[in-house]
KOLTIMI-496435 format. One record per residue: residue number from 1; x, y, z of N, C-alpha, C, O, CB in turn; residue in one letter; chain. Coordinates in steps of 0.1 Angstrom, whole numbers. Last residue first. Glycine has a CB too. Layout:
REM residues N
R / NUM / X / Y / Z / X / Y / Z / X / Y / Z / X / Y / Z / X / Y / Z / A / A
...
REM end
This chain:
REM residues 173
R / 173 / 35 / 336 / 130 / 42 / 349 / 133 / 31 / 360 / 131 / 33 / 372 / 133 / 55 / 352 / 122 / X / A
R / 172 / 18 / 309 / 152 / 29 / 311 / 144 / 39 / 326 / 139 / 50 / 327 / 144 / 24 / 306 / 135 / X / A
R / 171 / -1 / 309 / 179 / 2 / 327 / 165 / 22 / 321 / 161 / 32 / 326 / 165 / 3 / 357 / 181 / X / A
R / 170 / -19 / 280 / 174 / -7 / 295 / 179 / -1 / 300 / 172 / 4 / 297 / 161 / 4 / 293 / 187 / X / A
R / 169 / -39 / 251 / 184 / -38 / 263 / 175 / -28 / 276 / 182 / -30 / 280 / 194 / -54 / 268 / 174 / X / A
R / 168 / -23 / 220 / 191 / -26 / 230 / 195 / -31 / 248 / 185 / -21 / 256 / 182 / -16 / 229 / 202 / X / A
R / 167 / -20 / 184 / 197 / -23 / 196 / 193 / -26 / 207 / 198 / -32 / 207 / 209 / -30 / 195 / 188 / X / A
R / 166 / -8 / 153 / 206 / -13 / 167 / 210 / -13 / 170 / 202 / -8 / 162 / 194 / -9 / 176 / 217 / X / A
R / 165 / -28 / 127 / 187 / -15 / 135 / 192 / -21 / 150 / 197 / -31 / 156 / 194 / -3 / 137 / 179 / X / A
R / 164 / -48 / 111 / 179 / -46 / 110 / 198 / -34 / 123 / 194 / -32 / 128 / 205 / -39 / 89 / 208 / X / A
R / 163 / -62 / 110 / 156 / -49 / 99 / 156 / -48 / 102 / 171 / -48 / 91 / 177 / -32 / 102 / 145 / X / A
R / 162 / -92 / 123 / 161 / -88 / 104 / 161 / -70 / 97 / 162 / -67 / 86 / 165 / -95 / 97 / 142 / X / A
R / 161 / -86 / 146 / 160 / -91 / 142 / 174 / -88 / 127 / 171 / -82 / 120 / 179 / -109 / 147 / 178 / X / A
R / 160 / -78 / 151 / 132 / -64 / 150 / 141 / -77 / 148 / 158 / -70 / 149 / 168 / -50 / 171 / 140 / X / A
R / 159 / -104 / 140 / 120 / -91 / 135 / 115 / -83 / 134 / 133 / -82 / 125 / 142 / -82 / 148 / 100 / X / A
R / 158 / -115 / 170 / 132 / -122 / 158 / 135 / -108 / 140 / 132 / -105 / 131 / 141 / -139 / 159 / 121 / X / A
R / 157 / -104 / 188 / 119 / -98 / 183 / 137 / -106 / 171 / 137 / -102 / 162 / 144 / -103 / 196 / 153 / X / A
R / 156 / -112 / 186 / 92 / -92 / 180 / 98 / -94 / 181 / 115 / -85 / 177 / 123 / -74 / 198 / 90 / X / A
R / 155 / -132 / 186 / 92 / -129 / 172 / 91 / -120 / 177 / 99 / -120 / 176 / 111 / -126 / 162 / 78 / X / A
R / 154 / -130 / 221 / 100 / -138 / 200 / 108 / -136 / 191 / 109 / -136 / 185 / 120 / -146 / 191 / 106 / X / A
R / 153 / -116 / 218 / 75 / -114 / 224 / 88 / -121 / 218 / 96 / -115 / 208 / 101 / -117 / 236 / 89 / X / A
R / 152 / -121 / 196 / 48 / -126 / 213 / 56 / -120 / 213 / 68 / -122 / 201 / 71 / -143 / 218 / 58 / X / A
R / 151 / -94 / 195 / 26 / -103 / 188 / 40 / -105 / 200 / 43 / -98 / 210 / 42 / -97 / 176 / 53 / X / A
R / 150 / -73 / 179 / 0 / -80 / 193 / 9 / -96 / 190 / 12 / -106 / 186 / 5 / -79 / 208 / -2 / X / A
R / 149 / -45 / 164 / -7 / -61 / 163 / -2 / -68 / 180 / 1 / -61 / 190 / 5 / -61 / 154 / 14 / X / A
R / 148 / -21 / 162 / -36 / -33 / 168 / -28 / -45 / 165 / -20 / -55 / 164 / -27 / -38 / 174 / -34 / X / A
R / 147 / 7 / 146 / -50 / -6 / 142 / -48 / -12 / 156 / -30 / -9 / 157 / -18 / -4 / 118 / -44 / X / A
R / 146 / 35 / 138 / -46 / 27 / 138 / -59 / 9 / 143 / -56 / 1 / 141 / -65 / 28 / 121 / -66 / X / A
R / 145 / 43 / 132 / -22 / 46 / 148 / -26 / 41 / 150 / -39 / 43 / 161 / -45 / 62 / 152 / -26 / X / A
R / 144 / 25 / 122 / -1 / 35 / 123 / -8 / 33 / 127 / -14 / 21 / 129 / -16 / 40 / 117 / -11 / X / A
R / 143 / 10 / 124 / 23 / 19 / 118 / 27 / 32 / 116 / 12 / 43 / 111 / 14 / 12 / 104 / 34 / X / A
R / 142 / -7 / 139 / 9 / -15 / 131 / 14 / 2 / 124 / 22 / -2 / 114 / 29 / -28 / 122 / 2 / X / A
R / 141 / -5 / 176 / 15 / -3 / 165 / 7 / -1 / 152 / 16 / 3 / 153 / 28 / 9 / 167 / -3 / X / A
R / 140 / -32 / 200 / 23 / -20 / 191 / 25 / -19 / 182 / 16 / -28 / 179 / 8 / -20 / 185 / 36 / X / A
R / 139 / -54 / 221 / 30 / -49 / 214 / 17 / -39 / 205 / 22 / -46 / 200 / 31 / -43 / 225 / 5 / X / A
R / 138 / -83 / 230 / 36 / -72 / 226 / 40 / -70 / 218 / 32 / -78 / 210 / 26 / -71 / 221 / 51 / X / A
R / 137 / -115 / 251 / 39 / -111 / 242 / 38 / -91 / 244 / 36 / -86 / 255 / 34 / -121 / 236 / 28 / X / A
R / 136 / -116 / 280 / 57 / -134 / 262 / 59 / -122 / 259 / 48 / -116 / 270 / 47 / -162 / 263 / 50 / X / A
R / 135 / -99 / 290 / 80 / -100 / 281 / 69 / -111 / 279 / 66 / -118 / 275 / 75 / -95 / 270 / 71 / X / A
R / 134 / -93 / 305 / 108 / -104 / 307 / 101 / -106 / 304 / 88 / -114 / 311 / 82 / -107 / 318 / 101 / X / A
R / 133 / -73 / 286 / 118 / -83 / 286 / 119 / -99 / 287 / 117 / -109 / 281 / 119 / -79 / 288 / 122 / X / A
R / 132 / -50 / 299 / 105 / -59 / 278 / 94 / -70 / 283 / 108 / -81 / 283 / 101 / -45 / 250 / 97 / X / A
R / 131 / -39 / 313 / 127 / -46 / 318 / 116 / -57 / 311 / 104 / -66 / 315 / 98 / -38 / 322 / 110 / X / A
R / 130 / -24 / 298 / 140 / -37 / 301 / 145 / -46 / 307 / 132 / -58 / 304 / 129 / -35 / 312 / 157 / X / A
R / 129 / -10 / 269 / 128 / -8 / 283 / 134 / -23 / 292 / 133 / -31 / 291 / 124 / 5 / 291 / 125 / X / A
R / 128 / 5 / 245 / 150 / -11 / 246 / 138 / -13 / 268 / 140 / -15 / 275 / 149 / -34 / 233 / 151 / X / A
R / 127 / 25 / 214 / 160 / 20 / 229 / 165 / 11 / 234 / 143 / 11 / 230 / 132 / 43 / 245 / 174 / X / A
R / 126 / 18 / 188 / 177 / 18 / 196 / 163 / 12 / 214 / 166 / 3 / 221 / 170 / 5 / 185 / 150 / X / A
R / 125 / 40 / 164 / 187 / 34 / 178 / 195 / 31 / 182 / 179 / 38 / 179 / 169 / 48 / 192 / 206 / X / A
R / 124 / 53 / 125 / 187 / 49 / 140 / 179 / 41 / 153 / 184 / 29 / 149 / 183 / 41 / 137 / 167 / X / A
R / 123 / 45 / 104 / 198 / 55 / 111 / 200 / 57 / 127 / 198 / 60 / 137 / 204 / 64 / 105 / 194 / X / A
R / 122 / 23 / 82 / 195 / 18 / 100 / 198 / 27 / 110 / 200 / 23 / 121 / 203 / 10 / 104 / 211 / X / A
R / 121 / 26 / 62 / 189 / 27 / 63 / 203 / 28 / 77 / 203 / 35 / 82 / 212 / 38 / 56 / 210 / X / A
R / 120 / 21 / 61 / 158 / 13 / 56 / 173 / 13 / 58 / 183 / 3 / 57 / 190 / 12 / 47 / 176 / X / A
R / 119 / 22 / 79 / 133 / 29 / 79 / 149 / 21 / 75 / 162 / 17 / 81 / 172 / 33 / 94 / 153 / X / A
R / 118 / 7 / 76 / 116 / 21 / 67 / 116 / 24 / 62 / 128 / 27 / 51 / 133 / 35 / 74 / 112 / X / A
R / 117 / -3 / 99 / 113 / -6 / 87 / 113 / -2 / 77 / 116 / -10 / 69 / 121 / -8 / 85 / 105 / X / A
R / 116 / 10 / 116 / 110 / 6 / 116 / 120 / 1 / 103 / 123 / 1 / 96 / 133 / 0 / 125 / 122 / X / A
R / 115 / 13 / 124 / 82 / 14 / 114 / 85 / 15 / 112 / 100 / 22 / 102 / 102 / 23 / 111 / 78 / X / A
R / 114 / -8 / 141 / 80 / -12 / 130 / 80 / -4 / 118 / 75 / -7 / 108 / 69 / -21 / 131 / 76 / X / A
R / 113 / 6 / 166 / 80 / 0 / 160 / 96 / -9 / 148 / 96 / -16 / 144 / 106 / -10 / 171 / 104 / X / A
R / 112 / 34 / 164 / 62 / 17 / 162 / 67 / 16 / 162 / 85 / 22 / 159 / 95 / 11 / 144 / 60 / X / A
R / 111 / 64 / 163 / 38 / 58 / 163 / 52 / 49 / 170 / 55 / 50 / 182 / 54 / 66 / 166 / 61 / X / A
R / 110 / 77 / 154 / 10 / 62 / 148 / 19 / 57 / 152 / 34 / 48 / 146 / 40 / 63 / 133 / 21 / X / A
R / 109 / 104 / 167 / 19 / 87 / 167 / 6 / 80 / 166 / 2 / 75 / 173 / -6 / 81 / 166 / -1 / X / A
R / 108 / 116 / 138 / 29 / 115 / 156 / 26 / 111 / 154 / 10 / 111 / 149 / -1 / 134 / 166 / 28 / X / A
R / 107 / 84 / 112 / 35 / 102 / 116 / 27 / 100 / 131 / 33 / 91 / 136 / 39 / 104 / 115 / 2 / X / A
R / 106 / 74 / 93 / 67 / 73 / 103 / 53 / 83 / 105 / 47 / 94 / 101 / 52 / 69 / 116 / 54 / X / A
R / 105 / 63 / 80 / 89 / 63 / 73 / 78 / 66 / 83 / 64 / 62 / 80 / 53 / 50 / 66 / 77 / X / A
R / 104 / 70 / 98 / 116 / 60 / 98 / 105 / 59 / 87 / 90 / 52 / 91 / 80 / 62 / 113 / 101 / X / A
R / 103 / 97 / 84 / 129 / 81 / 91 / 134 / 69 / 92 / 129 / 58 / 89 / 134 / 80 / 104 / 137 / X / A
R / 102 / 112 / 76 / 105 / 110 / 67 / 118 / 91 / 70 / 130 / 82 / 64 / 134 / 128 / 73 / 130 / X / A
R / 101 / 113 / 92 / 84 / 105 / 80 / 86 / 106 / 68 / 100 / 101 / 57 / 102 / 108 / 74 / 74 / X / A
R / 100 / 118 / 118 / 104 / 110 / 117 / 96 / 102 / 100 / 92 / 91 / 97 / 95 / 118 / 123 / 86 / X / A
R / 99 / 149 / 107 / 109 / 137 / 105 / 119 / 122 / 111 / 114 / 113 / 109 / 122 / 142 / 112 / 134 / X / A
R / 98 / 160 / 100 / 88 / 155 / 90 / 93 / 144 / 92 / 107 / 135 / 85 / 112 / 168 / 83 / 95 / X / A
R / 97 / 154 / 126 / 73 / 151 / 116 / 74 / 149 / 107 / 75 / 141 / 101 / 68 / 151 / 115 / 73 / X / A
R / 96 / 160 / 152 / 107 / 169 / 142 / 94 / 156 / 128 / 89 / 151 / 122 / 97 / 189 / 132 / 104 / X / A
R / 95 / 146 / 180 / 117 / 145 / 164 / 116 / 150 / 158 / 107 / 144 / 159 / 96 / 133 / 160 / 116 / X / A
R / 94 / 159 / 211 / 119 / 151 / 201 / 108 / 156 / 191 / 111 / 168 / 190 / 110 / 152 / 203 / 93 / X / A
R / 93 / 155 / 220 / 152 / 164 / 222 / 139 / 159 / 210 / 134 / 156 / 200 / 141 / 181 / 223 / 140 / X / A
R / 92 / 161 / 237 / 185 / 153 / 234 / 172 / 164 / 234 / 165 / 175 / 239 / 166 / 142 / 245 / 166 / X / A
R / 91 / 169 / 248 / 217 / 171 / 245 / 202 / 165 / 237 / 192 / 164 / 225 / 197 / 182 / 240 / 200 / X / A
R / 90 / 145 / 241 / 231 / 159 / 241 / 236 / 161 / 250 / 220 / 153 / 256 / 214 / 167 / 223 / 240 / X / A
R / 89 / 114 / 239 / 244 / 122 / 226 / 231 / 135 / 230 / 234 / 140 / 220 / 240 / 119 / 229 / 211 / X / A
R / 88 / 110 / 236 / 283 / 106 / 242 / 266 / 117 / 236 / 257 / 127 / 229 / 262 / 106 / 262 / 264 / X / A
R / 87 / 86 / 220 / 297 / 97 / 220 / 291 / 101 / 225 / 282 / 97 / 221 / 271 / 100 / 213 / 289 / X / A
R / 86 / 50 / 228 / 308 / 60 / 226 / 297 / 76 / 226 / 297 / 79 / 238 / 298 / 57 / 235 / 288 / X / A
R / 85 / 32 / 251 / 313 / 42 / 240 / 324 / 50 / 229 / 321 / 56 / 221 / 329 / 33 / 232 / 334 / X / A
R / 84 / 22 / 268 / 302 / 18 / 254 / 300 / 19 / 244 / 310 / 13 / 235 / 315 / 24 / 250 / 290 / X / A
R / 83 / 42 / 280 / 297 / 31 / 291 / 297 / 21 / 279 / 302 / 11 / 283 / 307 / 27 / 300 / 282 / X / A
R / 82 / 58 / 266 / 280 / 62 / 271 / 296 / 55 / 275 / 302 / 57 / 277 / 314 / 72 / 280 / 299 / X / A
R / 81 / 46 / 264 / 258 / 50 / 251 / 264 / 55 / 255 / 275 / 57 / 245 / 282 / 59 / 243 / 256 / X / A
R / 80 / 49 / 294 / 243 / 34 / 284 / 246 / 36 / 269 / 254 / 25 / 263 / 255 / 27 / 279 / 229 / X / A
R / 79 / 74 / 299 / 245 / 65 / 304 / 259 / 47 / 300 / 251 / 36 / 304 / 255 / 69 / 328 / 263 / X / A
R / 78 / 86 / 282 / 232 / 93 / 285 / 240 / 83 / 291 / 255 / 83 / 290 / 267 / 103 / 295 / 232 / X / A
R / 77 / 78 / 293 / 202 / 71 / 275 / 212 / 76 / 271 / 227 / 72 / 261 / 233 / 77 / 257 / 204 / X / A
R / 76 / 95 / 312 / 203 / 73 / 312 / 205 / 67 / 299 / 206 / 56 / 295 / 210 / 62 / 319 / 188 / X / A
R / 75 / 115 / 311 / 205 / 110 / 318 / 211 / 91 / 319 / 216 / 83 / 323 / 225 / 115 / 326 / 205 / X / A
R / 74 / 114 / 290 / 178 / 123 / 288 / 187 / 111 / 296 / 203 / 102 / 290 / 210 / 140 / 298 / 181 / X / A
R / 73 / 105 / 308 / 161 / 100 / 301 / 163 / 102 / 291 / 176 / 93 / 285 / 183 / 100 / 299 / 154 / X / A
R / 72 / 126 / 325 / 161 / 118 / 332 / 164 / 108 / 321 / 168 / 101 / 324 / 178 / 116 / 341 / 155 / X / A
R / 71 / 148 / 311 / 149 / 145 / 316 / 158 / 135 / 320 / 166 / 136 / 319 / 178 / 148 / 320 / 157 / X / A
R / 70 / 131 / 301 / 125 / 135 / 292 / 128 / 134 / 301 / 141 / 123 / 301 / 147 / 147 / 287 / 120 / X / A
R / 69 / 110 / 323 / 104 / 122 / 324 / 113 / 127 / 311 / 123 / 125 / 316 / 134 / 119 / 337 / 122 / X / A
R / 68 / 86 / 316 / 82 / 89 / 313 / 100 / 103 / 314 / 101 / 109 / 304 / 96 / 83 / 296 / 109 / X / A
R / 67 / 68 / 326 / 56 / 81 / 322 / 60 / 81 / 324 / 72 / 75 / 334 / 76 / 91 / 329 / 54 / X / A
R / 66 / 36 / 323 / 41 / 42 / 325 / 45 / 60 / 319 / 53 / 62 / 307 / 53 / 34 / 328 / 48 / X / A
R / 65 / 19 / 309 / 20 / 24 / 322 / 19 / 30 / 328 / 32 / 27 / 339 / 34 / 13 / 331 / 13 / X / A
R / 64 / 11 / 288 / 36 / 25 / 284 / 31 / 26 / 300 / 19 / 35 / 300 / 10 / 26 / 263 / 21 / X / A
R / 63 / 0 / 284 / 70 / 2 / 291 / 60 / 16 / 293 / 46 / 28 / 298 / 47 / -1 / 300 / 67 / X / A
R / 62 / 13 / 259 / 89 / 12 / 268 / 85 / 9 / 275 / 73 / 15 / 270 / 63 / 18 / 271 / 88 / X / A
R / 61 / 25 / 234 / 113 / 19 / 238 / 96 / 14 / 250 / 99 / 10 / 253 / 110 / 5 / 228 / 87 / X / A
R / 60 / 53 / 212 / 128 / 43 / 232 / 123 / 37 / 230 / 105 / 41 / 228 / 93 / 63 / 253 / 122 / X / A
R / 59 / 57 / 186 / 149 / 51 / 187 / 137 / 45 / 206 / 133 / 35 / 210 / 137 / 36 / 174 / 137 / X / A
R / 58 / 82 / 178 / 168 / 73 / 189 / 168 / 68 / 189 / 147 / 74 / 191 / 136 / 82 / 206 / 177 / X / A
R / 57 / 98 / 161 / 194 / 98 / 161 / 177 / 90 / 174 / 177 / 92 / 180 / 188 / 89 / 146 / 166 / X / A
R / 56 / 121 / 150 / 216 / 110 / 157 / 211 / 112 / 160 / 201 / 124 / 163 / 197 / 106 / 165 / 217 / X / A
R / 55 / 146 / 141 / 217 / 132 / 130 / 223 / 127 / 140 / 221 / 124 / 141 / 233 / 130 / 123 / 238 / X / A
R / 54 / 169 / 154 / 205 / 165 / 148 / 197 / 156 / 142 / 203 / 153 / 133 / 195 / 172 / 142 / 191 / X / A
R / 53 / 174 / 179 / 221 / 182 / 160 / 228 / 182 / 155 / 218 / 193 / 149 / 215 / 173 / 148 / 241 / X / A
R / 52 / 168 / 201 / 209 / 178 / 196 / 207 / 188 / 181 / 211 / 199 / 176 / 208 / 181 / 204 / 209 / X / A
R / 51 / 136 / 192 / 192 / 150 / 195 / 198 / 160 / 196 / 202 / 165 / 187 / 196 / 151 / 196 / 200 / X / A
R / 50 / 127 / 187 / 156 / 130 / 181 / 167 / 142 / 193 / 172 / 149 / 200 / 166 / 136 / 165 / 165 / X / A
R / 49 / 104 / 189 / 130 / 116 / 195 / 140 / 116 / 184 / 151 / 108 / 175 / 153 / 112 / 211 / 148 / X / A
R / 48 / 89 / 197 / 104 / 89 / 190 / 109 / 105 / 193 / 120 / 115 / 200 / 115 / 86 / 179 / 100 / X / A
R / 47 / 72 / 219 / 83 / 77 / 213 / 85 / 80 / 205 / 97 / 70 / 204 / 103 / 80 / 217 / 81 / X / A
R / 46 / 45 / 227 / 52 / 49 / 220 / 71 / 62 / 215 / 75 / 64 / 204 / 69 / 39 / 205 / 75 / X / A
R / 45 / 18 / 251 / 45 / 32 / 247 / 45 / 35 / 239 / 57 / 31 / 241 / 69 / 41 / 259 / 45 / X / A
R / 44 / -8 / 247 / 27 / -1 / 245 / 39 / 11 / 237 / 40 / 15 / 225 / 38 / -10 / 241 / 47 / X / A
R / 43 / -36 / 269 / 11 / -24 / 249 / 11 / -12 / 254 / 23 / -9 / 266 / 25 / -10 / 243 / -14 / X / A
R / 42 / -64 / 267 / 21 / -56 / 277 / 22 / -45 / 263 / 16 / -47 / 251 / 16 / -53 / 286 / 39 / X / A
R / 41 / -87 / 267 / -11 / -83 / 263 / 4 / -73 / 270 / 9 / -71 / 281 / 2 / -78 / 250 / 7 / X / A
R / 40 / -101 / 267 / -35 / -107 / 274 / -23 / -94 / 272 / -9 / -95 / 277 / 3 / -124 / 265 / -18 / X / A
R / 39 / -91 / 258 / -55 / -102 / 253 / -52 / -103 / 261 / -35 / -107 / 254 / -26 / -102 / 235 / -54 / X / A
R / 38 / -73 / 256 / -80 / -76 / 270 / -75 / -92 / 262 / -67 / -102 / 261 / -73 / -78 / 286 / -90 / X / A
R / 37 / -47 / 234 / -75 / -55 / 237 / -78 / -67 / 248 / -71 / -68 / 249 / -59 / -56 / 228 / -80 / X / A
R / 36 / -14 / 235 / -81 / -23 / 228 / -67 / -36 / 234 / -80 / -32 / 237 / -91 / -23 / 237 / -44 / X / A
R / 35 / 10 / 231 / -97 / 0 / 221 / -96 / -16 / 226 / -91 / -27 / 222 / -95 / 6 / 210 / -85 / X / A
R / 34 / 28 / 252 / -87 / 26 / 248 / -105 / 15 / 238 / -108 / 11 / 236 / -120 / 41 / 241 / -112 / X / A
R / 33 / 34 / 246 / -58 / 23 / 260 / -65 / 22 / 253 / -78 / 13 / 246 / -77 / 30 / 280 / -67 / X / A
R / 32 / 53 / 231 / -64 / 35 / 227 / -60 / 25 / 235 / -60 / 13 / 233 / -62 / 33 / 222 / -48 / X / A
R / 31 / 77 / 244 / -61 / 75 / 238 / -71 / 56 / 228 / -68 / 53 / 218 / -75 / 90 / 230 / -72 / X / A
R / 30 / 74 / 264 / -40 / 75 / 266 / -50 / 73 / 261 / -65 / 70 / 267 / -75 / 83 / 268 / -48 / X / A
R / 29 / 69 / 239 / -18 / 63 / 252 / -21 / 61 / 261 / -38 / 51 / 263 / -45 / 72 / 261 / -12 / X / A
R / 28 / 83 / 210 / -26 / 87 / 223 / -27 / 79 / 234 / -29 / 80 / 239 / -40 / 94 / 223 / -35 / X / A
R / 27 / 82 / 189 / -43 / 89 / 189 / -30 / 92 / 200 / -21 / 100 / 200 / -11 / 98 / 184 / -32 / X / A
R / 26 / 57 / 177 / -61 / 62 / 192 / -64 / 70 / 191 / -41 / 64 / 192 / -30 / 41 / 208 / -71 / X / A
R / 25 / 55 / 160 / -92 / 57 / 161 / -77 / 61 / 174 / -80 / 65 / 180 / -90 / 67 / 150 / -69 / X / A
R / 24 / 23 / 157 / -109 / 35 / 162 / -108 / 42 / 166 / -93 / 37 / 174 / -85 / 33 / 171 / -115 / X / A
R / 23 / -9 / 151 / -90 / -2 / 159 / -100 / 8 / 155 / -101 / 8 / 145 / -94 / -1 / 171 / -100 / X / A
R / 22 / -42 / 147 / -80 / -27 / 142 / -83 / -23 / 148 / -90 / -30 / 152 / -100 / -25 / 130 / -88 / X / A
R / 21 / -66 / 153 / -56 / -62 / 152 / -65 / -48 / 150 / -69 / -41 / 153 / -59 / -67 / 158 / -70 / X / A
R / 20 / -91 / 144 / -32 / -79 / 142 / -33 / -74 / 144 / -46 / -78 / 134 / -52 / -77 / 132 / -28 / X / A
R / 19 / -111 / 156 / -7 / -114 / 156 / -21 / -96 / 153 / -26 / -88 / 162 / -23 / -122 / 174 / -27 / X / A
R / 18 / -130 / 146 / 21 / -117 / 148 / 15 / -119 / 151 / 0 / -130 / 148 / -4 / -107 / 135 / 17 / X / A
R / 17 / -150 / 133 / 55 / -145 / 141 / 38 / -141 / 145 / 30 / -150 / 153 / 26 / -145 / 145 / 34 / X / A
R / 16 / -141 / 101 / 72 / -136 / 117 / 73 / -134 / 127 / 63 / -123 / 131 / 61 / -125 / 117 / 77 / X / A
R / 15 / -151 / 80 / 77 / -159 / 88 / 70 / -155 / 101 / 74 / -162 / 110 / 79 / -173 / 85 / 74 / X / A
R / 14 / -126 / 63 / 88 / -135 / 72 / 100 / -144 / 85 / 87 / -143 / 97 / 88 / -119 / 84 / 117 / X / A
R / 13 / -122 / 54 / 62 / -126 / 42 / 76 / -133 / 50 / 86 / -144 / 47 / 91 / -111 / 35 / 86 / X / A
R / 12 / -114 / 72 / 45 / -124 / 68 / 40 / -127 / 64 / 55 / -136 / 70 / 60 / -124 / 59 / 28 / X / A
R / 11 / -89 / 83 / 62 / -102 / 90 / 59 / -112 / 85 / 57 / -121 / 89 / 64 / -102 / 96 / 51 / X / A
R / 10 / -67 / 60 / 57 / -81 / 59 / 76 / -92 / 71 / 70 / -103 / 68 / 72 / -72 / 68 / 100 / X / A
R / 9 / -66 / 58 / 26 / -80 / 42 / 36 / -87 / 49 / 48 / -98 / 49 / 52 / -69 / 23 / 47 / X / A
R / 8 / -61 / 77 / 23 / -72 / 75 / 21 / -82 / 64 / 23 / -94 / 62 / 24 / -71 / 77 / 11 / X / A
R / 7 / -31 / 68 / 34 / -37 / 83 / 44 / -55 / 80 / 36 / -64 / 83 / 44 / -26 / 106 / 37 / X / A
R / 6 / -24 / 50 / 26 / -33 / 47 / 39 / -36 / 58 / 43 / -42 / 60 / 53 / -27 / 40 / 51 / X / A
R / 5 / -21 / 61 / -2 / -34 / 50 / -5 / -36 / 48 / 11 / -48 / 46 / 14 / -31 / 31 / -15 / X / A
R / 4 / 6 / 75 / 6 / -12 / 81 / -1 / -25 / 76 / 1 / -35 / 81 / 4 / -14 / 80 / -15 / X / A
R / 3 / 14 / 58 / 5 / 16 / 61 / 21 / 0 / 70 / 14 / -12 / 71 / 16 / 35 / 71 / 29 / X / A
R / 2 / 8 / 23 / -13 / 13 / 35 / -10 / 10 / 45 / 7 / 6 / 39 / 18 / 6 / 43 / -23 / X / A
R / 1 / 7 / -6 / 0 / 4 / 0 / -2 / 7 / 13 / -4 / 12 / 16 / 7 / 0 / -3 / 1 / X / A
REM end
């Protein structure tokens, strides 16, 4: 079973509506923009990070039209986590391809919140930019950069509640 099939089967199994379309490979936002449909969804950029010790991992999603400064992101996530009595993430860096495979069963260029399906121990904490709360529909790779899944915000939240990973909306920029 392909990674995309696994995502689509999961969504179907839990009766979560979506639309999926395939296109040529788009490993970067610039490449993917050539293939995205004008479907009204907010296309999301997703990054997978680790802390300096390598024992904490974070998935971060935000509007693809924005950029994040990783040092600013460290400070924002530190404030969010310590404000909840949780340990600060410390210095963040991009997770290696090996960590992507281990925790989310994805490859570089295909990072997606749908990788949480594969995090059966719910190790990864998911941060979503608060501006995405206002989006009617969102779009992500189906764990393969040759496809796009469009899903309503409400159904995406149902998906997140089902996979069981911790997540939160927070101001990322």
